[in-house]
KEZA-866222 format. One record per residue (C-alpha): x, y, z; residue number from 1. Coordinates in nm, 4 decimals. Example, Ala and Ser with C-alpha at 12.3 -4.5 7.8 and 13.67 -1.06 7.14 Angstrom:
{x: 1.2300, y: -0.4500, z: 0.7800, pos: 1}
{x: 1.3670, y: -0.1060, z: 0.7140, pos: 2}
This chain:
{x: 5.1910, y: 5.8795, z: 9.2949, pos: 1}
{x: 5.1590, y: 6.2240, z: 9.1375, pos: 2}
{x: 4.8073, y: 6.1432, z: 9.0094, pos: 3}
{x: 4.7089, y: 6.0262, z: 9.3578, pos: 4}
{x: 4.8437, y: 6.3476, z: 9.5151, pos: 5}
{x: 4.6477, y: 6.5567, z: 9.2625, pos: 6}
{x: 4.3272, y: 6.3696, z: 9.3428, pos: 7}
{x: 4.3832, y: 6.4228, z: 9.7150, pos: 8}
{x: 4.4363, y: 6.7965, z: 9.6629, pos: 9}
{x: 4.1225, y: 6.8235, z: 9.4505, pos: 10}
{x: 3.9200, y: 6.6371, z: 9.7117, pos: 11}
{x: 4.0455, y: 6.8657, z: 9.9886, pos: 12}
{x: 3.9691, y: 7.1733, z: 9.7763, pos: 13}
{x: 3.6119, y: 7.0535, z: 9.7175, pos: 14}
{x: 3.5709, y: 6.9850, z: 10.0888, pos: 15}
{x: 3.6711, y: 7.3452, z: 10.1705, pos: 16}
{x: 3.4258, y: 7.5143, z: 9.9291, pos: 17}
{x: 3.1487, y: 7.6672, z: 10.1403, pos: 18}
{x: 2.9156, y: 7.8409, z: 9.8917, pos: 19}
{x: 2.8238, y: 7.5290, z: 9.6929, pos: 20}
{x: 2.7074, y: 7.1934, z: 9.8216, pos: 21}
{x: 2.9232, y: 6.9467, z: 9.6254, pos: 22}
{x: 2.8560, y: 6.5798, z: 9.6960, pos: 23}
{x: 2.9097, y: 6.2448, z: 9.5274, pos: 24}
{x: 2.6278, y: 5.9903, z: 9.4999, pos: 25}
{x: 2.6429, y: 5.6238, z: 9.4149, pos: 26}
{x: 2.4275, y: 5.4797, z: 9.1372, pos: 27}
{x: 2.1249, y: 5.4606, z: 9.3674, pos: 28}
{x: 2.1590, y: 5.8176, z: 9.4920, pos: 29}
{x: 2.3189, y: 5.7354, z: 9.8285, pos: 30}
{x: 2.5486, y: 6.0091, z: 9.9623, pos: 31}
{x: 2.9214, y: 5.9234, z: 9.9612, pos: 32}
{x: 3.0920, y: 6.2597, z: 10.0317, pos: 33}
{x: 2.9927, y: 6.5791, z: 10.2139, pos: 34}
{x: 3.1746, y: 6.9130, z: 10.1844, pos: 35}
{x: 3.1659, y: 7.2262, z: 10.3987, pos: 36}
{x: 2.9246, y: 7.3997, z: 10.1575, pos: 37}
{x: 2.6791, y: 7.1088, z: 10.1890, pos: 38}
{x: 2.6828, y: 7.1388, z: 10.5668, pos: 39}
{x: 2.6365, y: 7.5181, z: 10.5471, pos: 40}
{x: 2.3490, y: 7.5064, z: 10.2981, pos: 41}
{x: 2.1661, y: 7.1931, z: 10.4134, pos: 42}
{x: 2.2536, y: 7.1898, z: 10.7850, pos: 43}
{x: 2.3518, y: 6.8223, z: 10.8123, pos: 44}
{x: 2.6869, y: 6.7049, z: 10.9537, pos: 45}
{x: 2.8839, y: 6.4512, z: 10.7509, pos: 46}
{x: 2.8677, y: 6.1740, z: 11.0142, pos: 47}
{x: 2.4870, y: 6.1897, z: 11.0101, pos: 48}
{x: 2.4150, y: 6.2258, z: 10.6382, pos: 49}
{x: 2.6763, y: 6.0102, z: 10.4591, pos: 50}
{x: 2.5155, y: 5.6819, z: 10.3545, pos: 51}
{x: 2.1634, y: 5.8230, z: 10.3408, pos: 52}
{x: 1.9783, y: 5.8728, z: 10.0115, pos: 53}
{x: 1.9638, y: 6.2209, z: 9.8637, pos: 54}
{x: 1.5818, y: 6.1914, z: 9.8523, pos: 55}
{x: 1.5911, y: 6.3281, z: 10.2071, pos: 56}
{x: 1.6402, y: 6.6774, z: 10.0638, pos: 57}
{x: 1.3116, y: 6.6705, z: 9.8680, pos: 58}
{x: 0.9585, y: 6.7437, z: 9.9828, pos: 59}
{x: 0.7057, y: 6.4654, z: 10.0318, pos: 60}
{x: 0.5207, y: 6.5868, z: 9.7218, pos: 61}
{x: 0.8380, y: 6.5635, z: 9.5098, pos: 62}
{x: 0.9102, y: 6.2152, z: 9.6455, pos: 63}
{x: 0.5566, y: 6.1050, z: 9.5630, pos: 64}
{x: 0.6151, y: 6.2263, z: 9.2076, pos: 65}
{x: 0.9452, y: 6.0317, z: 9.2131, pos: 66}
{x: 1.1360, y: 6.3466, z: 9.1159, pos: 67}
{x: 1.4737, y: 6.2333, z: 9.2617, pos: 68}
{x: 1.4708, y: 5.9098, z: 9.0591, pos: 69}
{x: 1.3640, y: 6.0906, z: 8.7428, pos: 70}
{x: 1.6527, y: 6.3376, z: 8.7818, pos: 71}
{x: 1.9059, y: 6.0553, z: 8.8169, pos: 72}
{x: 1.7608, y: 5.8722, z: 8.5162, pos: 73}
{x: 1.7802, y: 6.1864, z: 8.3019, pos: 74}
{x: 2.1380, y: 6.2530, z: 8.4132, pos: 75}
{x: 2.2326, y: 5.8959, z: 8.3264, pos: 76}
{x: 2.0782, y: 5.9228, z: 7.9802, pos: 77}
{x: 2.1845, y: 6.2769, z: 7.8850, pos: 78}
{x: 2.4944, y: 6.3125, z: 8.1018, pos: 79}
{x: 2.3667, y: 6.6099, z: 8.3039, pos: 80}
{x: 2.0409, y: 6.7505, z: 8.4411, pos: 81}
{x: 1.9510, y: 7.0880, z: 8.5953, pos: 82}
{x: 1.6587, y: 7.1610, z: 8.8238, pos: 83}
{x: 1.5383, y: 7.4399, z: 9.0536, pos: 84}
{x: 1.2935, y: 7.4032, z: 9.3387, pos: 85}
{x: 1.2323, y: 7.4069, z: 9.7123, pos: 86}
{x: 1.4669, y: 7.1878, z: 9.9154, pos: 87}
{x: 1.4709, y: 7.1043, z: 10.2873, pos: 88}
{x: 1.7397, y: 7.1613, z: 10.5505, pos: 89}
{x: 1.7894, y: 6.9396, z: 10.8546, pos: 90}
{x: 1.5861, y: 7.1784, z: 11.0736, pos: 91}
{x: 1.2894, y: 7.1516, z: 10.8365, pos: 92}
{x: 1.3302, y: 7.4998, z: 10.6844, pos: 93}
{x: 1.3133, y: 7.5434, z: 10.3106, pos: 94}
{x: 1.5528, y: 7.7023, z: 10.0639, pos: 95}
{x: 1.5281, y: 7.7542, z: 9.6889, pos: 96}
{x: 1.8031, y: 7.5370, z: 9.5406, pos: 97}
{x: 1.9521, y: 7.5101, z: 9.1955, pos: 98}
{x: 2.0736, y: 7.1543, z: 9.1422, pos: 99}
{x: 2.3060, y: 7.0197, z: 8.8745, pos: 100}
{x: 2.3521, y: 6.6420, z: 8.8646, pos: 101}
{x: 2.6237, y: 6.4996, z: 8.6409, pos: 102}
{x: 2.6710, y: 6.1279, z: 8.5711, pos: 103}
{x: 3.0204, y: 5.9871, z: 8.6445, pos: 104}
{x: 3.1760, y: 5.6909, z: 8.4629, pos: 105}
{x: 3.4798, y: 5.4665, z: 8.4929, pos: 106}
{x: 3.7487, y: 5.4268, z: 8.2279, pos: 107}
{x: 3.5312, y: 5.1752, z: 8.0435, pos: 108}
{x: 3.2315, y: 5.4092, z: 8.0310, pos: 109}
{x: 3.0341, y: 5.2284, z: 8.2986, pos: 110}
{x: 2.8172, y: 5.4405, z: 8.5291, pos: 111}
{x: 2.9771, y: 5.4754, z: 8.8733, pos: 112}
{x: 2.7483, y: 5.7334, z: 9.0285, pos: 113}
{x: 2.6694, y: 6.1037, z: 9.0178, pos: 114}
{x: 2.8211, y: 6.4378, z: 9.1162, pos: 115}
{x: 2.5592, y: 6.6742, z: 9.2611, pos: 116}
{x: 2.6140, y: 7.0494, z: 9.2993, pos: 117}
{x: 2.3565, y: 7.2614, z: 9.4832, pos: 118}
{x: 2.3394, y: 7.6395, z: 9.5266, pos: 119}
{x: 2.1133, y: 7.8309, z: 9.7634, pos: 120}
{x: 1.9278, y: 8.0833, z: 9.5438, pos: 121}
{x: 1.6634, y: 8.1782, z: 9.8005, pos: 122}
{x: 1.7612, y: 8.5477, z: 9.8052, pos: 123}
{x: 1.7606, y: 8.5683, z: 9.4242, pos: 124}
{x: 1.4217, y: 8.3951, z: 9.4034, pos: 125}
{x: 1.2745, y: 8.6212, z: 9.6728, pos: 126}
{x: 1.4108, y: 8.9297, z: 9.4944, pos: 127}
{x: 1.2611, y: 8.8143, z: 9.1633, pos: 128}
{x: 0.9294, y: 8.7442, z: 9.3344, pos: 129}
{x: 0.9328, y: 9.0908, z: 9.4911, pos: 130}
{x: 1.0100, y: 9.2524, z: 9.1555, pos: 131}
{x: 0.7306, y: 9.0593, z: 8.9820, pos: 132}
{x: 0.4869, y: 9.1606, z: 9.2560, pos: 133}
{x: 0.5872, y: 9.5264, z: 9.2261, pos: 134}
{x: 0.5544, y: 9.5109, z: 8.8467, pos: 135}
{x: 0.2065, y: 9.3611, z: 8.8794, pos: 136}
{x: 0.1109, y: 9.6276, z: 9.1329, pos: 137}
{x: 0.2408, y: 9.9032, z: 8.9056, pos: 138}
{x: 0.0542, y: 9.7621, z: 8.6067, pos: 139}
{x: -0.2645, y: 9.7465, z: 8.8126, pos: 140}
{x: -0.2139, y: 10.1012, z: 8.9422, pos: 141}
{x: -0.1404, y: 10.2292, z: 8.5907, pos: 142}
{x: -0.4620, y: 10.0735, z: 8.4595, pos: 143}
{x: -0.6567, y: 10.2265, z: 8.7471, pos: 144}
{x: -0.4907, y: 10.5632, z: 8.6842, pos: 145}
{x: -0.5668, y: 10.5490, z: 8.3116, pos: 146}
{x: -0.9289, y: 10.4642, z: 8.3882, pos: 147}
{x: -0.9482, y: 10.7448, z: 8.6433, pos: 148}
{x: -0.7975, y: 10.9974, z: 8.4004, pos: 149}
{x: -1.0376, y: 10.8925, z: 8.1260, pos: 150}
{x: -1.3466, y: 10.9048, z: 8.3477, pos: 151}
{x: -1.2457, y: 11.2292, z: 8.5172, pos: 152}
{x: -1.1617, y: 11.3934, z: 8.1857, pos: 153}
{x: -1.4855, y: 11.2789, z: 8.0268, pos: 154}
{x: -1.6900, y: 11.4013, z: 8.3232, pos: 155}
{x: -1.5041, y: 11.7324, z: 8.3255, pos: 156}
{x: -1.5613, y: 11.7974, z: 7.9554, pos: 157}
{x: -1.9404, y: 11.7704, z: 7.9673, pos: 158}
{x: -2.0019, y: 12.0692, z: 8.1979, pos: 159}
{x: -1.7438, y: 12.2709, z: 8.0037, pos: 160}
{x: -1.9276, y: 12.2009, z: 7.6795, pos: 161}
{x: -2.2508, y: 12.3151, z: 7.8437, pos: 162}
{x: -2.0898, y: 12.6331, z: 7.9782, pos: 163}
{x: -1.9411, y: 12.7141, z: 7.6397, pos: 164}
{x: -2.2715, y: 12.6440, z: 7.4619, pos: 165}
{x: -2.4680, y: 12.8760, z: 7.6893, pos: 166}
{x: -2.2049, y: 13.1484, z: 7.6558, pos: 167}
{x: -2.2428, y: 13.1272, z: 7.2777, pos: 168}
{x: -2.6232, y: 13.1481, z: 7.3128, pos: 169}
{x: -2.5925, y: 13.4561, z: 7.5327, pos: 170}
{x: -2.3551, y: 13.6187, z: 7.2845, pos: 171}
{x: -2.5850, y: 13.5431, z: 6.9918, pos: 172}
{x: -2.9291, y: 13.6153, z: 7.1399, pos: 173}
{x: -2.8537, y: 13.8955, z: 7.3846, pos: 174}
{x: -2.5582, y: 14.0659, z: 7.2204, pos: 175}
{x: -2.7439, y: 14.3957, z: 7.1815, pos: 176}
{x: -2.8274, y: 14.4084, z: 7.5525, pos: 177}
{x: -2.4682, y: 14.3724, z: 7.6730, pos: 178}
{x: -2.2313, y: 14.6601, z: 7.7256, pos: 179}
{x: -1.8583, y: 14.6323, z: 7.6607, pos: 180}
{x: -1.7865, y: 14.5039, z: 8.0116, pos: 181}
{x: -2.0414, y: 14.2214, z: 7.9893, pos: 182}
{x: -1.9131, y: 14.1253, z: 7.6444, pos: 183}
{x: -1.5578, y: 14.1159, z: 7.7811, pos: 184}
{x: -1.6671, y: 13.8919, z: 8.0695, pos: 185}
{x: -1.8297, y: 13.6472, z: 7.8318, pos: 186}
{x: -1.5196, y: 13.6434, z: 7.6112, pos: 187}
{x: -1.3036, y: 13.5637, z: 7.9151, pos: 188}
{x: -1.5391, y: 13.2802, z: 8.0173, pos: 189}
{x: -1.5276, y: 13.1408, z: 7.6632, pos: 190}
{x: -1.1464, y: 13.1598, z: 7.6497, pos: 191}
{x: -1.1109, y: 12.9951, z: 7.9909, pos: 192}
{x: -1.3412, y: 12.7044, z: 7.9049, pos: 193}
{x: -1.1541, y: 12.6597, z: 7.5773, pos: 194}
{x: -0.8209, y: 12.6438, z: 7.7580, pos: 195}
{x: -0.9662, y: 12.4011, z: 8.0112, pos: 196}
{x: -1.0857, y: 12.1699, z: 7.7354, pos: 197}
{x: -0.7402, y: 12.1835, z: 7.5758, pos: 198}
{x: -0.5804, y: 12.0972, z: 7.9111, pos: 199}
{x: -0.8125, y: 11.7993, z: 7.9526, pos: 200}
{x: -0.7328, y: 11.6785, z: 7.6010, pos: 201}
{x: -0.3601, y: 11.7185, z: 7.6720, pos: 202}
{x: -0.3987, y: 11.5178, z: 7.9926, pos: 203}
{x: -0.5715, y: 11.2393, z: 7.8013, pos: 204}
{x: -0.3002, y: 11.2425, z: 7.5329, pos: 205}
{x: -0.0314, y: 11.2237, z: 7.8017, pos: 206}
{x: -0.1953, y: 10.9257, z: 7.9739, pos: 207}
{x: -0.2309, y: 10.7407, z: 7.6422, pos: 208}
{x: 0.1252, y: 10.8072, z: 7.5291, pos: 209}
{x: 0.3036, y: 10.4788, z: 7.4595, pos: 210}
{x: -0.0010, y: 10.2595, z: 7.5259, pos: 211}
{x: 0.0256, y: 10.0867, z: 7.1879, pos: 212}
{x: 0.3963, y: 10.1343, z: 7.1294, pos: 213}
{x: 0.5901, y: 9.9078, z: 6.8920, pos: 214}
{x: 0.9590, y: 9.9191, z: 6.8034, pos: 215}
{x: 1.0572, y: 9.9532, z: 6.4401, pos: 216}
{x: 1.3362, y: 10.0961, z: 6.2258, pos: 217}
{x: 1.3211, y: 10.4758, z: 6.1990, pos: 218}
{x: 1.5233, y: 10.6954, z: 5.9622, pos: 219}
{x: 1.5668, y: 11.0051, z: 6.1791, pos: 220}
{x: 1.6942, y: 11.2195, z: 5.8916, pos: 221}
{x: 1.3845, y: 11.1444, z: 5.6849, pos: 222}
{x: 1.1658, y: 11.1905, z: 5.9923, pos: 223}
{x: 1.3003, y: 11.5416, z: 6.0603, pos: 224}
{x: 1.2670, y: 11.6359, z: 5.6925, pos: 225}
{x: 0.9005, y: 11.5255, z: 5.6994, pos: 226}
{x: 0.8349, y: 11.7285, z: 6.0146, pos: 227}
{x: 1.0025, y: 12.0293, z: 5.8539, pos: 228}
{x: 0.7674, y: 12.0027, z: 5.5568, pos: 229}
{x: 0.4678, y: 11.9797, z: 5.7907, pos: 230}
{x: 0.5801, y: 12.3024, z: 5.9602, pos: 231}
{x: 0.6338, y: 12.4890, z: 5.6328, pos: 232}
{x: 0.3893, y: 12.7722, z: 5.7114, pos: 233}
{x: 0.5309, y: 12.8318, z: 6.0593, pos: 234}
{x: 0.8871, y: 12.8186, z: 5.9301, pos: 235}
{x: 0.8082, y: 13.0606, z: 5.6472, pos: 236}
{x: 0.6346, y: 13.3088, z: 5.8799, pos: 237}
{x: 0.9328, y: 13.3207, z: 6.1152, pos: 238}
{x: 1.2042, y: 13.2909, z: 5.8505, pos: 239}
{x: 1.3519, y: 13.0037, z: 6.0506, pos: 240}
{x: 1.6515, y: 12.8020, z: 5.9331, pos: 241}
{x: 1.6602, y: 12.4331, z: 6.0262, pos: 242}
{x: 1.9745, y: 12.2269, z: 5.9727, pos: 243}
{x: 2.0043, y: 11.8508, z: 6.0161, pos: 244}
{x: 2.2576, y: 11.6238, z: 5.8506, pos: 245}
{x: 2.3577, y: 11.2598, z: 5.8809, pos: 246}
{x: 2.0985, y: 11.1704, z: 6.1440, pos: 247}
{x: 2.1038, y: 10.7954, z: 6.2112, pos: 248}
{x: 1.8625, y: 10.5159, z: 6.1377, pos: 249}
{x: 1.7759, y: 10.3331, z: 6.4582, pos: 250}
{x: 1.5205, y: 10.1088, z: 6.6237, pos: 251}
{x: 1.2665, y: 10.3157, z: 6.8153, pos: 252}
{x: 0.8982, y: 10.3876, z: 6.8700, pos: 253}
{x: 0.8167, y: 10.5796, z: 6.5488, pos: 254}
{x: 0.4991, y: 10.7652, z: 6.6526, pos: 255}
{x: 0.6496, y: 10.8782, z: 6.9817, pos: 256}
{x: 0.9845, y: 10.9713, z: 6.8242, pos: 257}
{x: 0.8057, y: 11.1885, z: 6.5699, pos: 258}
{x: 0.6197, y: 11.3643, z: 6.8516, pos: 259}
{x: 0.9493, y: 11.4183, z: 7.0347, pos: 260}
{x: 1.1187, y: 11.5912, z: 6.7413, pos: 261}
{x: 0.8041, y: 11.7850, z: 6.6535, pos: 262}
{x: 0.7707, y: 11.9181, z: 7.0092, pos: 263}
{x: 1.1354, y: 12.0236, z: 7.0303, pos: 264}
{x: 1.1365, y: 12.1899, z: 6.6869, pos: 265}
{x: 0.7983, y: 12.3504, z: 6.7539, pos: 266}
{x: 0.9236, y: 12.4919, z: 7.0851, pos: 267}
{x: 1.2326, y: 12.6317, z: 6.9174, pos: 268}
{x: 1.0079, y: 12.8130, z: 6.6684, pos: 269}
{x: 0.7679, y: 12.9326, z: 6.9388, pos: 270}
{x: 1.0213, y: 13.0620, z: 7.1913, pos: 271}
{x: 1.2219, y: 13.2742, z: 6.9499, pos: 272}
{x: 1.3776, y: 13.6078, z: 7.0308, pos: 273}
{x: 1.1840, y: 13.8956, z: 6.8719, pos: 274}
{x: 1.5009, y: 14.0417, z: 6.7224, pos: 275}
{x: 1.6511, y: 13.7171, z: 6.5895, pos: 276}
{x: 1.5692, y: 13.4797, z: 6.3062, pos: 277}
{x: 1.5234, y: 13.1293, z: 6.4520, pos: 278}
{x: 1.8147, y: 12.8962, z: 6.3817, pos: 279}
{x: 1.7704, y: 12.5300, z: 6.4746, pos: 280}
{x: 2.0464, y: 12.2724, z: 6.4405, pos: 281}
{x: 1.9814, y: 11.9018, z: 6.4947, pos: 282}
{x: 2.2770, y: 11.6658, z: 6.5278, pos: 283}
{x: 2.3547, y: 11.3172, z: 6.6553, pos: 284}
{x: 2.6629, y: 11.1245, z: 6.7574, pos: 285}
{x: 2.7296, y: 10.7675, z: 6.8562, pos: 286}
{x: 2.7979, y: 10.6855, z: 7.2207, pos: 287}
{x: 2.8650, y: 10.3553, z: 7.4022, pos: 288}
{x: 2.5284, y: 10.1854, z: 7.3647, pos: 289}
{x: 2.3212, y: 10.4101, z: 7.1438, pos: 290}
{x: 2.2850, y: 10.7626, z: 7.0047, pos: 291}
{x: 2.3004, y: 11.1065, z: 7.1599, pos: 292}
{x: 2.0965, y: 11.3794, z: 6.9899, pos: 293}
{x: 2.1133, y: 11.7552, z: 7.0312, pos: 294}
{x: 1.8486, y: 12.0076, z: 6.9231, pos: 295}
{x: 2.0061, y: 12.3526, z: 6.9478, pos: 296}
{x: 1.8291, y: 12.6877, z: 6.9007, pos: 297}
{x: 1.9059, y: 13.0584, z: 6.9398, pos: 298}
{x: 1.5833, y: 13.1434, z: 7.1231, pos: 299}
{x: 1.5012, y: 13.3157, z: 7.4479, pos: 300}
{x: 1.6733, y: 13.0513, z: 7.6619, pos: 301}
{x: 1.5768, y: 12.9191, z: 8.0027, pos: 302}
{x: 1.6641, y: 13.0450, z: 8.3477, pos: 303}
{x: 1.8912, y: 12.7832, z: 8.5172, pos: 304}
{x: 1.6524, y: 12.7762, z: 8.8149, pos: 305}
{x: 1.3829, y: 12.6233, z: 8.5897, pos: 306}
{x: 1.5954, y: 12.3673, z: 8.3986, pos: 307}
{x: 1.4315, y: 12.0713, z: 8.5724, pos: 308}
{x: 1.0847, y: 12.2190, z: 8.6259, pos: 309}
{x: 1.0199, y: 12.2655, z: 8.2542, pos: 310}
{x: 0.9758, y: 11.8887, z: 8.2153, pos: 311}
{x: 0.6895, y: 11.8758, z: 8.4661, pos: 312}
{x: 0.3379, y: 11.8350, z: 8.3275, pos: 313}
{x: 0.1499, y: 12.1651, z: 8.2822, pos: 314}
{x: 0.4535, y: 12.3633, z: 8.4019, pos: 315}
{x: 0.4633, y: 12.6990, z: 8.2223, pos: 316}
{x: 0.7324, y: 12.9654, z: 8.2573, pos: 317}
{x: 0.5424, y: 13.2326, z: 8.0629, pos: 318}
{x: 0.1914, y: 13.3711, z: 8.0657, pos: 319}
{x: -0.0741, y: 13.2561, z: 7.8195, pos: 320}
{x: -0.0784, y: 13.6026, z: 7.6658, pos: 321}
{x: 0.2950, y: 13.5813, z: 7.5884, pos: 322}
{x: 0.3296, y: 13.2274, z: 7.4505, pos: 323}
{x: 0.0368, y: 12.9970, z: 7.3771, pos: 324}
{x: 0.0323, y: 12.6345, z: 7.4834, pos: 325}
{x: -0.0547, y: 12.4071, z: 7.7752, pos: 326}
{x: 0.2891, y: 12.3441, z: 7.9217, pos: 327}
{x: 0.2786, y: 11.9724, z: 7.8435, pos: 328}
{x: 0.5040, y: 11.9399, z: 7.5372, pos: 329}
{x: 0.8287, y: 11.8885, z: 7.7291, pos: 330}
{x: 0.6552, y: 11.6515, z: 7.9723, pos: 331}
{x: 0.5676, y: 11.4449, z: 7.6645, pos: 332}
{x: 0.9311, y: 11.4573, z: 7.5553, pos: 333}
{x: 1.0525, y: 11.3336, z: 7.8940, pos: 334}
{x: 0.8005, y: 11.0484, z: 7.8926, pos: 335}
{x: 0.9008, y: 10.9469, z: 7.5377, pos: 336}
{x: 1.2696, y: 10.9375, z: 7.6286, pos: 337}
{x: 1.1887, y: 10.7360, z: 7.9424, pos: 338}
{x: 1.0038, y: 10.4868, z: 7.7201, pos: 339}
{x: 1.3223, y: 10.4425, z: 7.5176, pos: 340}
{x: 1.5358, y: 10.4008, z: 7.8293, pos: 341}
{x: 1.7310, y: 10.7211, z: 7.7600, pos: 342}
{x: 1.7894, y: 11.0538, z: 7.9310, pos: 343}
{x: 1.6791, y: 11.4095, z: 7.8482, pos: 344}
{x: 1.8369, y: 11.7315, z: 7.9716, pos: 345}
{x: 1.8751, y: 12.0928, z: 7.8632, pos: 346}
{x: 2.1686, y: 12.3323, z: 7.8527, pos: 347}
{x: 2.0631, y: 12.6935, z: 7.8169, pos: 348}
{x: 2.1790, y: 13.0521, z: 7.8440, pos: 349}
{x: 1.8988, y: 13.3075, z: 7.8950, pos: 350}
{x: 1.8747, y: 13.5362, z: 7.5957, pos: 351}
{x: 2.1046, y: 13.3218, z: 7.3791, pos: 352}
{x: 1.9323, y: 12.9886, z: 7.3276, pos: 353}
{x: 1.8872, y: 12.6317, z: 7.4475, pos: 354}
{x: 2.0199, y: 12.2893, z: 7.3586, pos: 355}
{x: 1.8038, y: 11.9882, z: 7.4359, pos: 356}
{x: 2.0189, y: 11.6764, z: 7.4621, pos: 357}
{x: 1.8684, y: 11.3288, z: 7.4715, pos: 358}
{x: 1.9928, y: 10.9733, z: 7.4355, pos: 359}
{x: 1.8295, y: 10.6702, z: 7.2774, pos: 360}
{x: 1.9988, y: 10.3383, z: 7.3648, pos: 361}
{x: 2.0232, y: 10.0553, z: 7.1158, pos: 362}
{x: 1.7135, y: 9.8348, z: 7.1127, pos: 363}
{x: 1.8685, y: 9.5433, z: 7.3051, pos: 364}
{x: 1.9758, y: 9.7831, z: 7.5809, pos: 365}
{x: 1.6260, y: 9.9353, z: 7.5986, pos: 366}
{x: 1.4825, y: 9.5956, z: 7.6910, pos: 367}
{x: 1.7281, y: 9.5299, z: 7.9731, pos: 368}
């Protein structure tokens, strides 16, 4: 009696479930039970559908391919089968259903029928389709943008080369005929074309950043030590002190990570206070799903009003005559951190220094 009561309660519970269509089929696929979820998802009432074959839910194309029979045969052989595809409601509308069919047996192991559970995943499928379409559109737009940048940059460089060449010819062949003012004008033209060519090259470098990226294991301590050696002359001329200890080994994009550290260290050396010896400290600590790095300096600092603007491409806070550069280094840094799925920010006090803080998630979190 207790077993019978339990079975009755379970049957009533299944009947009340409204977010899954849970039905029992006989060995031929004829419908024996019909719960509230089945009526909600498929639209049929129990008195109409019970006794009919579950093939009614499949498209004519699927029935021609004998998909319903093949699913039952596979469930009988393997015990369970899963399938996703378009299914039909009573009103003829379609929904994307996930179907699990499980074979049922009696106490002697003989097949008695099948339990079929269906979920309506139309919204999930539509969302995934939308995401895939957007990704394809973005990829197409990125390719078009890269092509545009390359063509525009190439076309821009040719006239600049010509201008610069003719300026050099004027300076060489007519130098004696120019007064100081004319010579100054030519020097300005030459400097401007040079800066323009550097800007175009920087734009090309920015567009190509990460194009052929590949994850690999990177020893950050060794990487910083190598960069420090490469900057020996600059460090010696400024008397800078660079400290970095116990930096981690992690999975990252090695070329881009090197450029990140080199840009941040190079900026710390460039934007030093005239009266202070540059001091740069690089540290890292573990956080939930990756590493947080800090590159701290005692340089000129950054006005709080410009904390976000400094990461924009070609954004400069100082004149060319004060600090050289194209204003693209920190834009590179932001793009590199975005590639790794991390975040980059700066804390700074004008006249006292800046701390650039960035995170690099573990590799399996970067891919999510």
